[in-house]
C-alpha positions in Angstrom: 139.6 4.5 87.9 141.2 5.7 91.1 144.0 7.4 89.2 141.6 9.2 86.8 139.7 11.0 89.6 142.2 13.7 90.2 142.5 14.6 86.6 138.7 14.8 86.2 138.4 17.0 89.2 141.2 19.2 87.9 139.3 19.6 84.6 136.1 20.5 86.4 137.9 23.2 88.4 139.4 24.6 85.3 136.0 24.8 83.5 134.4 26.5 86.6 137.1 29.1 86.7 136.7 29.8 82.9 132.9 30.3 83.4 133.4 32.6 86.4 135.9 34.7 84.5 133.9 35.3 81.3 130.6 36.8 82.9 132.5 39.2 85.1 134.4 40.6 82.1 131.2 40.9 80.0 129.3 42.6 82.8 132.1 45.0 83.4 132.0 46.0 79.7 128.2 46.2 79.5 127.5 48.1 82.7 129.7 51.0 83.7 128.8 52.6 86.9 129.8 56.1 88.1 129.4 58.1 91.2 127.0 61.0 91.4 129.7 63.7 91.0 131.2 61.9 88.0 127.8 61.7 86.3 127.1 65.4 86.8 130.5 66.3 85.5 130.0 64.2 82.4 126.5 65.7 81.7 127.7 69.2 82.3 130.6 68.7 79.8 128.0 67.5 77.2 125.7 70.5 77.8 128.6 73.0 77.6 129.8 71.4 74.4 126.4 71.5 72.9 125.9 75.2 73.9 129.3 76.2 72.5 128.4 74.5 69.2 125.0 76.3 69.0 126.6 79.6 69.8 129.2 79.1 67.2 126.6 78.3 64.5 124.5 81.3 65.4 127.4 83.6 65.4 128.5 82.4 61.9 124.9 83.0 60.6 124.8 86.4 62.2 121.4 85.7 63.9 122.3 86.2 67.6 121.5 89.6 69.1 120.5 91.0 72.4 117.0 92.2 72.7 117.9 95.9 72.3 120.4 95.1 69.6 117.9 93.2 67.6 115.3 96.0 67.7 117.9 98.5 66.6 119.3 96.3 63.8 115.8 95.5 62.4 114.6 99.1 62.5 117.7 101.1 61.5 116.5 103.5 58.8 118.6 105.3 56.3 119.0 109.0 57.2 117.6 110.5 54.0 116.8 108.8 50.6 119.2 109.4 47.7 117.4 110.7 44.7 118.8 110.4 41.2 117.9 113.1 38.8 117.8 112.3 35.1 116.5 113.9 31.9 115.6 110.9 29.8 117.0 111.0 26.2 114.5 111.1 23.5 113.8 112.1 19.9 111.9 115.3 20.9 115.0 117.1 22.1 118.7 117.4 21.4 121.5 116.7 23.7 121.9 120.5 24.4 118.2 120.8 25.2 118.4 117.7 27.4 121.3 119.3 29.4 119.2 122.5 29.9 116.2 120.4 31.0 118.4 118.5 33.5 119.9 121.7 34.9 116.4 123.1 35.4 115.3 119.9 37.1 118.2 120.0 39.5 117.4 123.7 40.3 113.8 122.9 40.9 114.6 119.9 43.2 116.9 121.9 45.4 114.2 123.2 47.8 112.7 119.7 48.3 113.4 118.8 52.0 114.8 115.6 53.5 116.4 114.1 50.4 120.0 113.8 49.1 120.3 114.7 45.4 122.4 112.5 43.1 123.8 113.6 39.8 121.9 110.8 38.1 124.8 109.9 35.8 124.8 106.3 37.0 121.0 106.1 36.5 121.4 107.4 32.9 124.2 104.9 32.2 122.1 102.0 33.5 119.1 103.2 31.4 121.2 103.3 28.2 122.1 99.6 28.8 118.4 98.8 28.4 115.6 99.8 26.1 115.0 103.4 27.3 111.5 104.1 26.0 110.0 100.9 27.6 112.2 100.8 30.7 111.1 104.3 31.9 107.5 103.0 32.2 108.1 99.6 33.6 108.6 99.4 37.4 110.7 96.2 37.4 113.1 97.6 34.9 113.4 100.9 36.7 113.9 99.0 40.0 116.9 97.2 38.5 118.2 100.5 37.1 118.0 102.1 40.6 119.6 99.1 42.2 122.5 99.2 39.7 122.9 103.0 40.2 122.6 102.6 44.1 119.9 105.2 44.6 116.7 105.0 46.6 114.5 107.3 44.4 114.5 108.4 40.8 113.1 111.6 39.4 112.8 111.5 35.6 111.9 114.3 33.2 110.6 113.1 29.8 109.6 115.1 26.7 107.4 113.6 24.1 106.1 115.0 20.8 102.3 115.2 20.5 101.3 116.3 17.0 102.9 119.8 16.7 103.1 120.3 20.5 105.3 119.0 23.3 104.4 117.2 26.5 106.4 117.1 29.7 106.2 114.1 32.0 107.9 114.1 35.4 107.9 110.8 37.4 109.0 110.2 41.0 109.9 106.5 41.4 110.5 104.5 44.6 113.3 101.9 43.8 112.7 99.5 46.8 109.0 99.4 46.4 109.0 99.3 42.6 106.3 102.0 42.6 105.6 105.3 40.9 104.9 107.5 43.9 104.1 110.7 42.1 103.8 111.7 38.5 102.6 114.8 36.6 102.1 115.6 32.9 102.0 119.0 31.3 100.5 119.1 27.7 100.1 121.6 24.9 103.5 123.2 25.2 104.4 125.2 22.1 108.2 125.3 22.4 111.0 123.8 24.3 111.3 127.0 26.3 107.8 126.4 27.5 108.9 122.9 28.5 111.8 124.2 30.6 109.6 126.8 32.1 107.0 124.2 33.2 109.6 122.2 35.2 109.7 124.3 38.3 105.9 124.8 38.8 105.4 121.1 38.2 107.9 120.1 40.8 106.4 122.6 43.3 103.0 121.0 42.7 104.3 117.4 43.0 106.1 118.1 46.3 103.7 120.7 47.8 106.5 123.3 47.9 103.9 126.2 47.7 102.3 125.2 51.0 103.4 127.4 53.9 105.5 125.7 56.5 103.9 125.0 59.9 104.5 127.9 62.3 105.4 130.4 59.6 103.5 133.6 58.9 101.1 133.5 56.0 102.4 135.1 52.9 100.6 136.9 50.0 97.7 135.1 48.6 97.8 134.8 44.8 94.9 136.1 42.8 94.1 136.2 39.2 94.0 140.0 38.3 93.1 139.1 34.7 90.0 137.2 35.7 88.9 140.0 38.1 89.2 142.6 35.4 87.2 140.5 33.0 84.4 140.1 35.6 84.6 143.8 36.4 84.3 145.0 32.8 81.5 142.4 32.2 79.6 143.7 35.2 80.0 147.4 34.0 78.8 146.4 30.6 75.7 144.7 32.0 75.2 147.7 34.2 75.2 150.0 31.2 72.7 147.7 29.4 70.4 147.7 32.5 70.6 151.4 32.8 69.7 151.8 29.1 66.7 149.5 29.5 65.6 151.4 32.6 65.7 154.7 30.7 63.7 153.3 27.8 61.0 151.9 30.1 60.9 155.1 32.1 60.4 157.2 29.0 57.7 154.8 27.8 55.9 155.0 31.2 56.1 158.8 31.2 54.8 159.0 27.6 51.8 156.9 28.5 51.1 159.0 31.6 51.4 162.3 29.7 49.2 161.0 26.9 46.5 160.0 29.4 46.7 163.4 31.0 46.3 165.1 27.6 43.0 163.4 27.0 41.5 165.0 30.0 39.5 168.2 29.5 37.2 170.0 31.8 38.0 167.5 34.5 36.8 164.5 32.5 38.6 162.1 30.2 37.6 161.8 26.6 38.2 158.1 26.6 36.2 155.3 28.2 37.0 154.3 31.8 38.2 150.9 30.7 40.6 152.3 28.2 41.9 154.8 30.6 42.5 152.2 33.3 44.3 150.0 30.8 46.6 152.8 29.8 47.3 153.7 33.4 48.2 150.1 34.2 50.6 150.0 31.3 52.2 153.2 32.5 52.7 151.8 36.0 54.1 148.5 34.7 56.6 150.3 32.5 57.6 152.5 35.5 58.1 149.4 37.7 60.3 147.7 35.1 62.3 150.9 34.8 62.8 151.0 38.5 64.0 147.4 38.5 66.5 148.0 35.8 67.8 151.1 37.6 68.5 149.0 40.7 70.1 146.2 38.7 72.3 148.8 37.0 73.5 150.2 40.3 74.3 146.8 41.8 76.2 145.7 38.7 78.1 149.0 38.6 79.1 148.6 42.2 80.2 145.0 41.6 82.1 145.9 38.5 84.0 148.7 40.1 84.9 146.5 43.0 86.3 143.8 40.8 88.3 146.3 38.7 89.7 147.8 41.9 90.8 144.3 43.2 92.3 143.4 39.8 94.3 146.6 39.4 97.0 145.7 42.0 100.5 146.1 40.6 101.8 142.8 42.2 98.8 140.6 41.5 98.8 139.4 45.1 96.5 140.1 48.0 98.1 140.7 51.3 96.3 139.4 54.4 94.7 142.1 56.6 97.2 141.5 59.5 100.1 142.2 57.2 98.9 145.5 55.8 101.4 148.3 55.9 100.8 152.0 56.7 101.2 152.9 53.1 98.4 150.5 52.1 96.1 151.7 54.9 96.7 155.3 53.7 96.2 154.6 50.0 93.3 156.1 48.1 90.0 154.1 48.2 86.6 154.6 46.7 83.1 153.1 47.2 80.1 152.9 45.0 76.6 152.4 46.5 73.3 152.1 44.6 70.5 154.2 45.9 66.7 153.9 45.4 64.0 156.3 46.3 60.4 157.1 45.6 61.2 159.4 42.8 63.9 157.3 41.2 67.2 155.4 41.6 70.8 156.3 41.3 74.4 155.5 42.2 76.4 157.2 45.0 80.2 157.2 44.8 82.5 158.0 47.7 86.2 158.7 47.3 88.8 158.9 50.1 92.4 160.3 49.5 
């Protein structure tokens, strides 16, 4: 027993040393302590690494802009739209006629401002890859045609046969919006020359090319000389009819008055007072109607002469008063004025040379 004590104590000390060594190692692995500066450096390195990774991802996706750059990139418009011009092939015209139509279309579109004209060859080739008659009326199909041809707008001229007459259709299509912005049809065209002649006025109407530019001086105002002449001749014809009626009623009134005077002898009428008064009233009524027709004839004659004068201009245009030249001011003029008096009516004409 006495000899075993040292060995038992030695074993106890060994066991104690083992237990003391194991917790210290575990605690050192489980809990790692750093100073304040070391912790800040570690956190800063983590933040910098995360920021660099985010910036790299954003740069790869192309979504990182400064405030000014973002607004410029999002609102950078194209300078002017590119417009493809095409005369759509069809059964109503030959290849030569289609070439003439396209040439006229290009010429008519030249004055349109703020656009870039394209030959339209790419548009035509893209159309021919599809069903042309249906594609030219479907926005989705035309949008794909414009995208393939790389144009922003398309102006199409189409010719269709309607019974024995031709019809011209011109469409202005927005490729990005898939929308027919403007369109115009001209019907009852007798020949293909009429179709070609209708292109330019139709384009002017569609794009408001006849409107004067802001700040420019007003030009001649168009007028219809044919319509003015028709109204003038009609007024003169009515004036002649009114004059004829006035003369007839005047003659009838004078006849009644002379007849009543002829029945008077020795200062007394040989008819009853009632009959004489009725005949006198008839004469006065006829005279009043004659006077009215004379006045109407004079007014119609003056109006007819005015319309004929306005419609007889050689150029068919009316210049504004501010632009009148010396030759126009010194040109001959005339004026017709109806007159009415107690004894009758008439027309007074005044000429200036």
